[in-house]
C-alpha positions as CSV (number, residue, x, y, z in Angstrom):
1,M,-27.9,-17.3,137.5
2,S,-25.1,-19.7,136.8
3,Y,-21.5,-18.7,135.9
4,K,-18.2,-20.2,135.1
5,V,-15.6,-20.2,137.9
6,D,-11.9,-20.1,137.2
7,S,-10.8,-19.6,140.9
8,F,-11.1,-22.3,143.5
9,Y,-10.9,-21.7,147.2
10,Y,-9.8,-24.2,149.9
11,Y,-10.1,-23.9,153.6
12,V,-8.3,-25.9,156.3
13,Q,-9.2,-25.3,159.9
14,D,-6.9,-25.1,163.0
15,L,-3.7,-26.0,161.3
16,S,-2.0,-22.7,160.7
17,E,0.9,-23.6,163.1
18,Y,1.8,-26.3,160.6
19,F,1.8,-24.0,157.5
20,E,5.3,-24.6,156.4
21,S,4.9,-28.4,156.6
22,F,1.5,-28.0,154.9
23,V,3.1,-26.3,151.9
24,E,6.0,-28.8,151.7
25,R,3.8,-31.8,151.9
26,L,1.3,-30.4,149.4
27,M,4.0,-29.7,146.8
28,T,5.3,-33.3,147.3
29,H,1.8,-34.8,146.8
30,L,1.2,-32.7,143.7
31,A,4.6,-33.5,142.2
32,M,4.0,-37.2,142.8
33,E,0.8,-36.9,140.8
34,G,2.6,-35.4,137.8
35,T,2.2,-31.6,138.6
36,A,5.0,-29.4,137.4
37,I,5.7,-26.6,139.9
38,S,7.7,-23.5,139.0
39,D,8.3,-19.9,140.1
40,K,8.0,-20.8,143.8
41,E,7.8,-17.9,146.3
42,I,7.7,-19.5,149.8
43,S,8.1,-18.1,153.3
44,E,6.9,-19.0,156.7
45,D,3.6,-17.3,156.2
46,F,3.0,-17.2,152.5
47,A,3.4,-19.4,149.4
48,R,2.8,-18.7,145.7
49,M,3.7,-20.9,142.8
50,R,2.8,-21.6,139.2
51,V,1.5,-25.1,138.4
52,R,0.9,-27.2,135.3
53,Y,-1.0,-30.4,135.2
54,M,-1.7,-32.1,131.8
55,D,-3.0,-29.2,129.6
56,E,-4.0,-27.1,132.6
57,R,-1.9,-24.3,134.1
58,G,-2.5,-21.8,136.8
59,T,-1.3,-20.1,140.0
60,L,-1.6,-21.4,143.5
61,V,-1.5,-19.2,146.6
62,A,-1.6,-20.2,150.3
63,A,-1.3,-18.4,153.6
64,P,-2.1,-18.9,157.3
65,V,-5.1,-16.8,158.4
66,D,-5.5,-16.8,162.2
67,R,-5.7,-20.5,163.2
68,D,-6.6,-21.6,159.7
69,I,-5.0,-22.0,156.2
70,K,-6.5,-20.7,153.1
71,V,-5.5,-21.8,149.6
72,V,-6.6,-20.3,146.3
73,Y,-6.0,-21.7,142.9
74,Q,-6.6,-19.6,139.7
75,V,-6.8,-21.2,136.3
76,E,-4.7,-19.4,133.7
77,G,-5.5,-21.7,130.8
78,G,-6.2,-25.2,129.6
79,G,-8.5,-26.2,132.3
80,I,-12.2,-26.6,131.6
81,V,-14.9,-26.4,134.3
82,R,-17.0,-29.5,133.7
83,K,-20.3,-27.9,134.8
84,S,-21.7,-24.5,135.6
85,L,-21.7,-23.7,139.3
86,W,-24.7,-22.2,141.0
87,G,-23.5,-19.6,143.5
88,A,-20.5,-21.7,144.4
89,I,-18.3,-18.8,145.5
90,T,-19.7,-16.1,147.8
91,G,-18.5,-13.4,150.1
92,G,-16.6,-10.2,150.0
93,G,-13.1,-9.8,148.7
94,L,-13.1,-12.8,146.4
95,A,-13.3,-11.0,143.0
96,S,-10.4,-8.7,143.9
97,L,-8.4,-11.6,145.2
98,A,-8.8,-13.6,142.1
99,S,-7.9,-10.8,139.8
100,G,-4.8,-10.0,141.8
101,L,-3.3,-13.5,142.2
102,L,-1.0,-13.4,139.2
103,G,0.7,-10.1,139.9
104,G,-0.5,-8.9,143.3
105,D,2.0,-8.1,146.0
106,V,2.2,-10.4,149.0
107,D,0.6,-8.0,151.5
108,S,-2.4,-7.3,149.4
109,I,-3.0,-11.1,148.7
110,K,-2.7,-11.9,152.4
111,S,-5.1,-9.1,153.2
112,A,-7.6,-10.4,150.7
113,L,-7.2,-14.0,152.0
114,T,-7.9,-12.8,155.5
115,G,-11.1,-11.1,154.4
116,A,-12.3,-13.8,152.0
117,V,-15.4,-15.7,153.1
118,V,-15.0,-19.3,152.1
119,G,-17.8,-21.7,152.8
120,G,-17.4,-25.4,153.5
121,A,-14.5,-27.8,153.1
122,Y,-12.5,-27.1,150.0
123,G,-14.4,-23.9,149.2
124,L,-17.5,-25.2,147.3
125,K,-20.8,-24.9,149.1
126,D,-22.3,-28.2,147.9
127,G,-19.6,-30.3,149.5
128,F,-16.5,-32.3,148.5
129,E,-18.2,-34.8,146.1
130,T,-20.1,-32.1,144.2
131,A,-16.9,-30.0,144.1
132,M,-15.2,-32.9,142.4
133,A,-17.8,-33.0,139.6
134,D,-17.8,-29.3,139.1
135,A,-14.1,-28.6,139.0
136,T,-11.2,-28.7,136.6
137,D,-8.9,-31.6,136.6
138,F,-6.2,-29.9,138.6
139,S,-8.5,-28.3,141.1
140,R,-9.9,-31.8,141.8
141,L,-6.4,-33.1,142.2
142,L,-5.6,-30.2,144.5
143,A,-8.6,-30.9,146.7
144,R,-7.6,-34.5,147.1
145,A,-4.0,-33.5,147.9
146,I,-5.1,-30.9,150.4
147,R,-7.4,-33.5,152.1
148,S,-4.5,-36.0,152.3
149,V,-2.1,-33.4,153.7
150,E,-4.7,-32.2,156.2
151,E,-5.2,-35.8,157.5
152,E,-1.4,-36.3,157.8
153,L,-1.1,-33.0,159.8
154,R,-4.1,-33.8,162.0
155,Q,-2.5,-37.1,162.9
156,I,0.6,-35.2,164.0
157,Q,-1.6,-32.7,165.8
158,R,-3.4,-35.5,167.6
159,G,-0.1,-37.1,168.6
160,K,1.2,-33.8,170.0
161,E,-2.0,-33.2,171.9
162,A,-1.8,-36.7,173.4
163,A,1.8,-36.1,174.4
164,K,0.8,-32.8,176.0
165,E,-2.1,-34.4,177.9
166,A,0.2,-37.2,179.1
167,R,2.7,-34.6,180.4
168,R,-0.1,-32.6,182.1
169,R,-1.3,-35.8,183.7
170,E,2.2,-36.6,185.0
171,E,2.5,-33.1,186.3
172,R,-0.8,-33.4,188.2
173,E,0.3,-36.7,189.7
174,L,3.7,-35.3,190.7
175,K,2.1,-32.3,192.4
176,E,-0.3,-34.6,194.3
177,R,2.6,-36.8,195.4
178,L,4.6,-33.7,196.4
179,E,1.7,-32.6,198.6
180,E,1.4,-36.0,200.2
181,V,5.1,-36.3,201.0
182,Y,5.0,-32.7,202.4
183,A,2.1,-33.6,204.6
184,E,4.0,-36.7,205.9
185,A,7.1,-34.5,206.5
186,V,5.0,-32.0,208.5
187,T,3.7,-34.8,210.7
188,V,7.2,-36.0,211.3
189,G,8.3,-32.4,212.2
190,E,5.5,-32.1,214.8
191,E,6.6,-35.4,216.3
192,I,10.2,-34.2,216.4
193,D,9.2,-31.0,218.2
194,L,7.1,-32.9,220.7
195,L,9.9,-35.3,221.6
196,D,12.4,-32.4,221.7
197,S,10.1,-30.6,224.2
198,E,10.3,-33.8,226.3
199,G,14.1,-33.6,226.3
200,K,14.7,-36.4,223.9
201,D,17.7,-36.4,221.5
202,V,16.1,-35.9,218.1
203,E,19.0,-34.2,216.2
204,R,19.5,-37.1,213.8
205,A,15.7,-37.2,213.0
206,R,15.6,-33.4,212.7
207,A,18.5,-33.4,210.2
208,R,16.7,-35.9,208.0
209,Y,13.4,-34.0,208.3
210,E,15.0,-30.7,207.3
211,K,16.7,-32.4,204.4
212,A,13.3,-33.7,203.3
213,L,11.9,-30.2,203.3
214,E,14.9,-29.0,201.3
215,L,14.3,-31.7,198.7
216,L,10.6,-30.9,198.5
217,D,11.4,-27.3,197.8
218,E,13.8,-28.3,195.1
219,A,11.1,-30.7,193.6
220,D,8.5,-27.9,193.6
221,D,11.0,-25.6,191.8
222,A,11.8,-28.4,189.2
223,L,8.1,-28.8,188.5
224,K,7.7,-25.1,187.9
225,R,10.5,-25.2,185.4
226,G,9.0,-28.2,183.6
227,K,11.7,-30.7,184.7
228,E,9.4,-33.6,185.6
229,M,12.2,-36.2,185.9
230,L,14.2,-34.1,188.3
231,A,11.1,-33.4,190.3
232,K,10.3,-37.1,190.5
233,A,13.8,-37.9,191.8
234,K,13.7,-35.2,194.4
235,I,10.3,-36.3,195.7
236,R,11.6,-39.9,196.0
237,S,14.6,-38.7,197.9
238,A,12.4,-36.6,200.2
239,E,10.2,-39.5,200.8
240,R,13.2,-41.6,201.8
241,M,14.4,-38.8,204.2
242,V,11.0,-38.8,205.9
243,Q,11.2,-42.5,206.3
244,L,14.7,-42.3,207.8
245,A,13.5,-39.5,210.2
246,R,10.7,-41.8,211.4
247,E,13.2,-44.6,212.0
248,E,15.4,-42.3,214.1
249,L,12.3,-41.2,216.1
250,A,11.5,-44.8,216.8
251,K,14.9,-45.2,218.4
252,V,14.4,-42.4,220.8
253,G,10.6,-42.6,221.3
């Protein structure tokens, strides 16, 4: 059985944290393509607006669902589906969602979006290109706009992930260097104790050794608080104190 579809469902994975930016960018893309947007109702976790494109008008709803973003567009008038769709929309909750888009309250719409089963990118099972042939003019424009915004946000997401990974790598390197300098300090401390037991004057070396330990403790604390630059500076200072302690030991050894 084939049937005409007047509601279109779009699905964007793993970008719910960027929802507000998604909505803002999407409206910008649509407006630049000649879409009139009115009656906007936008918050940090919900967006609903009326749209008009050429002779087509309808309502657009979007909301974050777990880690994803779901978008629904319902044609109110003017748009003509170019071909019949064979089973293009499936899953529970869709009929009630489509019928409630125009006047439903926010909570009921968000609940329906959460339960909606939407298959494939941009909601049509046969893929993006088939969806383009089987959709109204605005739903095709909307799909392209969503694709563009998705790519913009994924670039931002990739950049943030790269920055996080660089920071994690720096933290690992600093922890390794902290452990190395601490091991060097322990070795110096054992030498100080040995020379002290032999009656040598090691007070100047011990003062620098103890300062190195103090600096290493401060570096460890800075790392735990996410202050990598401070930790790096403390480690360098501790390393210098260990070196000075060795020089003092050489004088008395």
